[in-house]
C-alpha positions in Angstrom: 0.0 0.1 0.0 2.8 2.3 0.5 4.5 2.1 -2.6 1.5 3.7 -4.5 1.1 6.8 -5.9 -1.7 9.8 -6.5 -3.4 10.4 -9.6 -2.3 12.4 -11.8 -2.6 16.1 -10.0 -2.8 18.1 -13.2 -0.9 21.3 -11.8 1.2 21.8 -14.5 -1.0 21.3 -17.3 -3.8 24.3 -15.6 -0.8 26.4 -14.3 -0.3 26.6 -18.3 -3.9 26.8 -19.4 -4.3 29.9 -16.9 -1.7 31.9 -18.4 -2.0 31.1 -22.3 -5.2 29.8 -22.7 -8.4 31.3 -20.8 -8.1 32.2 -17.4 -11.2 31.1 -15.2 -10.9 27.3 -16.6 -7.3 27.2 -15.3 -8.4 28.0 -12.1 -10.9 25.7 -11.8 -8.2 23.2 -13.0 -5.4 25.1 -10.1 -8.0 24.4 -7.6 -8.5 21.1 -8.2 -4.9 19.7 -9.0 -3.9 21.5 -5.6 -6.3 18.3 -3.3 -4.8 15.5 -5.7 -1.8 15.0 -3.6 -3.4 16.0 -0.6 -6.4 13.9 0.1 -4.2 11.1 -1.3 -1.8 11.4 1.3 -4.5 11.6 3.8 -6.4 8.3 2.4 -9.1 9.5 0.3 -7.6 8.2 -2.6 -11.2 7.9 -3.6 -11.6 12.1 -3.3 -8.5 12.3 -4.6 -9.6 10.7 -8.0 -12.2 12.8 -8.1 -10.0 16.3 -7.8 -7.9 14.1 -10.4 -11.0 13.7 -13.1 -11.7 17.4 -11.9 -8.6 19.0 -12.9 -8.4 17.6 -16.2 -11.5 18.2 -17.4 -11.3 21.5 -16.0 -8.3 21.9 -18.0 -9.1 20.1 -21.1 -12.4 23.0 -21.0 -9.6 26.0 -21.1 -7.5 24.9 -23.4 -10.1 23.9 -26.2 -12.1 27.0 -25.2 -8.1 29.0 -25.5 -7.5 26.9 -28.7 -10.8 27.5 -30.3 -10.0 31.2 -29.3 -7.3 31.9 -31.4 -7.4 29.8 -34.3 -10.5 32.3 -34.2 -8.8 35.2 -33.5 -6.7 33.9 -37.1 -9.3 33.3 -39.5 -10.4 38.0 -38.5 -7.4 38.5 -38.9 -6.6 36.8 -42.4 -10.1 37.5 -43.4 -9.8 40.7 -42.3 -6.6 41.6 -44.0 -8.0 39.1 -47.2 -11.0 41.8 -46.9 -9.3 44.9 -47.7 -6.6 43.2 -50.3 -10.1 42.8 -52.1 -11.0 46.8 -51.2 -7.5 47.9 -53.0 -8.4 46.8 -56.4 -11.8 49.2 -56.4 -12.9 53.0 -57.1 -11.1 55.2 -55.1 
């Protein structure tokens, strides 16, 4: 029983998502990630698994929303550039 390891905490990933992608969901991931090891070492293995699962869920949601936002921004920038170039050939 001593050789058991706690479940993945997702702390590093949550911090990166908070900094680079989506603040609210990243913070939810950090809060749950912080609970993983403390619950595991206090003997609450089920609570530790639930916290790990919740940290993963919020981290992934934040990453996906951040990715969609960045891709949307790039597409809008490209469309804006294409629109302005198309307008250059028009009447002055």
